[in-house]
C-alpha positions in Angstrom: 217.7 148.0 17.3 217.5 144.2 17.4 217.9 142.8 21.4 220.1 140.6 21.6 218.5 138.5 23.3 215.4 137.3 23.3 212.8 134.6 24.9 211.5 132.2 22.6 208.0 131.7 24.1 206.5 128.9 21.9 206.1 125.6 23.8 206.1 122.5 21.6 204.3 119.8 21.8 206.8 117.5 23.2 207.9 120.4 25.8 203.9 120.2 27.2 203.9 116.8 27.5 206.6 116.8 29.1 205.7 119.2 31.6 202.7 117.2 32.3 204.5 114.0 32.5 206.7 115.3 35.3 203.7 117.1 37.1 201.5 113.4 37.2 204.3 111.6 38.1 204.8 114.7 41.0 201.0 113.7 42.4 202.1 110.0 41.9 204.8 110.5 44.0 203.0 112.2 46.6 199.6 110.1 46.2 202.2 106.8 46.9 204.4 109.3 49.7 201.4 110.0 51.3 199.5 106.7 51.3 202.8 105.2 52.4 202.4 107.4 55.9 198.6 106.2 56.4 199.0 102.5 56.2 202.6 103.2 58.3 200.8 105.2 60.9 198.1 102.2 60.9 200.6 99.6 61.1 202.0 101.3 64.1 198.4 102.1 65.6 197.5 99.0 65.7 200.8 97.5 67.5 200.6 99.3 70.1 196.8 99.4 70.8 197.6 94.9 70.6 200.6 95.5 73.2 198.2 98.0 75.3 195.6 94.5 75.3 198.8 92.3 76.4 199.0 94.2 79.1 195.8 94.5 80.3 195.6 90.5 79.3 197.8 89.7 81.9 196.7 91.7 84.6 193.2 89.9 84.0 194.5 86.8 83.4 196.2 87.0 87.9 193.4 87.9 88.4 191.7 84.6 87.1 194.4 82.7 88.6 194.1 84.6 91.9 190.1 83.1 91.7 191.0 80.1 90.3 192.3 79.0 94.0 188.1 79.0 95.0 188.1 76.3 92.4 191.1 74.2 93.8 189.6 73.8 97.8 186.2 72.2 96.5 187.3 69.0 96.7 189.0 69.4 100.4 185.5 71.6 101.2 184.3 67.4 100.8 186.6 65.9 102.9 186.4 68.4 105.6 183.1 68.2 105.5 183.2 63.9 106.0 185.9 64.8 108.5 183.5 66.8 111.3 180.1 65.1 110.2 181.4 61.3 109.7 184.0 61.0 111.9 182.9 63.8 114.4 186.6 65.6 114.5 185.4 69.3 113.0 188.7 70.7 114.7 190.7 67.8 112.5 188.7 69.1 110.2 189.5 72.6 110.7 192.9 72.2 110.5 193.0 69.6 107.7 191.6 72.9 106.0 194.0 74.8 107.2 196.5 72.8 105.2 195.5 73.0 102.4 194.1 76.6 101.8 198.0 76.9 102.5 198.9 74.6 100.0 196.5 75.5 97.1 198.1 80.0 97.7 201.1 78.4 97.4 200.3 77.0 94.1 198.3 80.2 93.1 201.2 81.9 93.3 203.7 79.8 92.1 201.6 79.9 89.0 201.3 84.0 89.0 204.9 84.2 89.2 206.2 82.0 86.4 203.9 84.9 84.3 206.0 88.1 84.6 203.3 90.2 85.3 205.0 92.8 87.6 206.9 94.2 84.7 204.5 93.8 82.2 204.0 97.2 82.0 207.7 97.7 80.5 206.7 96.5 77.1 204.7 99.5 77.0 207.5 102.3 77.3 208.7 101.0 74.4 205.6 102.3 72.6 206.3 105.6 74.5 203.2 104.6 76.9 204.6 105.5 79.9 201.7 103.7 83.0 204.3 102.5 84.9 203.2 103.9 88.2 199.0 103.1 87.7 200.1 99.7 87.1 202.4 98.8 89.4 200.3 100.4 91.9 197.7 98.2 90.4 199.2 95.2 90.9 200.6 96.2 94.7 196.8 96.5 95.7 195.9 93.1 94.0 198.2 91.2 96.0 197.1 92.5 99.4 193.9 91.8 98.3 195.1 88.6 97.4 196.6 88.3 100.9 193.5 90.1 102.5 190.6 87.5 100.9 192.9 84.6 101.5 192.7 85.6 105.8 188.9 86.4 105.3 187.9 83.3 103.9 190.4 81.3 105.8 188.4 82.6 109.4 185.6 82.1 107.9 185.9 78.4 107.3 187.4 78.0 110.4 184.8 79.4 112.1 181.3 77.0 110.0 183.9 74.0 110.4 184.0 74.6 114.7 181.3 76.6 114.8 178.8 74.2 113.6 176.3 71.9 115.2 175.4 68.6 113.6 171.6 66.8 114.9 171.6 63.5 114.6 170.1 63.0 111.1 172.5 65.5 109.7 174.1 65.0 106.4 177.4 65.3 105.9 175.9 67.8 101.9 174.6 70.0 105.1 177.8 71.1 105.9 179.3 70.5 102.2 176.5 73.7 101.1 177.3 75.7 103.8 181.2 75.6 102.9 180.2 75.8 99.0 178.2 78.7 100.0 180.5 80.5 101.9 183.4 80.2 99.5 181.0 81.5 96.4 180.2 84.7 98.6 184.6 85.2 98.9 185.0 84.3 95.4 182.5 86.6 94.4 184.0 89.4 96.9 187.4 88.9 95.4 186.0 89.6 92.1 184.3 92.9 92.9 187.4 93.7 94.6 189.7 93.1 92.0 187.7 95.0 89.3 188.0 97.8 91.8 191.6 97.5 92.2 192.8 97.7 88.2 190.0 100.1 87.9 192.3 103.0 86.8 194.4 100.7 84.4 191.4 99.2 83.0 189.9 102.6 82.0 193.5 104.1 81.0 194.0 101.5 79.0 190.7 100.7 77.3 190.6 104.7 76.2 194.1 104.5 74.9 192.8 101.7 72.4 189.4 103.8 71.2 191.8 107.1 70.5 192.6 107.3 66.4 195.7 106.1 65.1 197.0 109.7 65.0 196.1 110.7 68.1 197.1 107.1 69.8 200.9 107.7 68.4 201.1 111.1 69.3 200.1 110.2 73.0 202.7 107.4 73.3 205.3 110.2 71.8 
């Protein structure tokens, strides 16, 4: 008996070409999609790394601003030494130095306050990176460090000026050199402790920056 229905197993060249064309089109779309995904991942990872670097740079800029205090007192060192040696008024020189210390500290704090550094970590939250507690801990350490180093330097300068006993042939440069040495010692100490204060944040940020694109984005989700 003749079958009611039969499947024609013959495939024409035209049909084969259509199938091949569809397969290649699908492959092409898939490759394009995967490439676009890779580009998107790379771009997102790059933006995330840039934001991490900007946040870390903000903290490092604040440290440099704090350290600029020691450069601001350079001219005051010269003048205080002149008052102490030439005018033979060590107490006046001490008071002069006190006044300048507080003046320059106010200048430094004013510059820092204009940086919005205390909320810089919020930019990382946009990229899913929760570093707020680590960041806040670091800036609080820097604030305390600045105050401590300021007081230590102030007392050291006061003692050096009032305890200095010039001889009959002592030049102003002698006291200037001693005060400059103090300045260098306290600046180096300040920098060392600032690096310790921000070590956790630095390590956290640098490790994130070095991660692969996918791992960086996964961690920041």
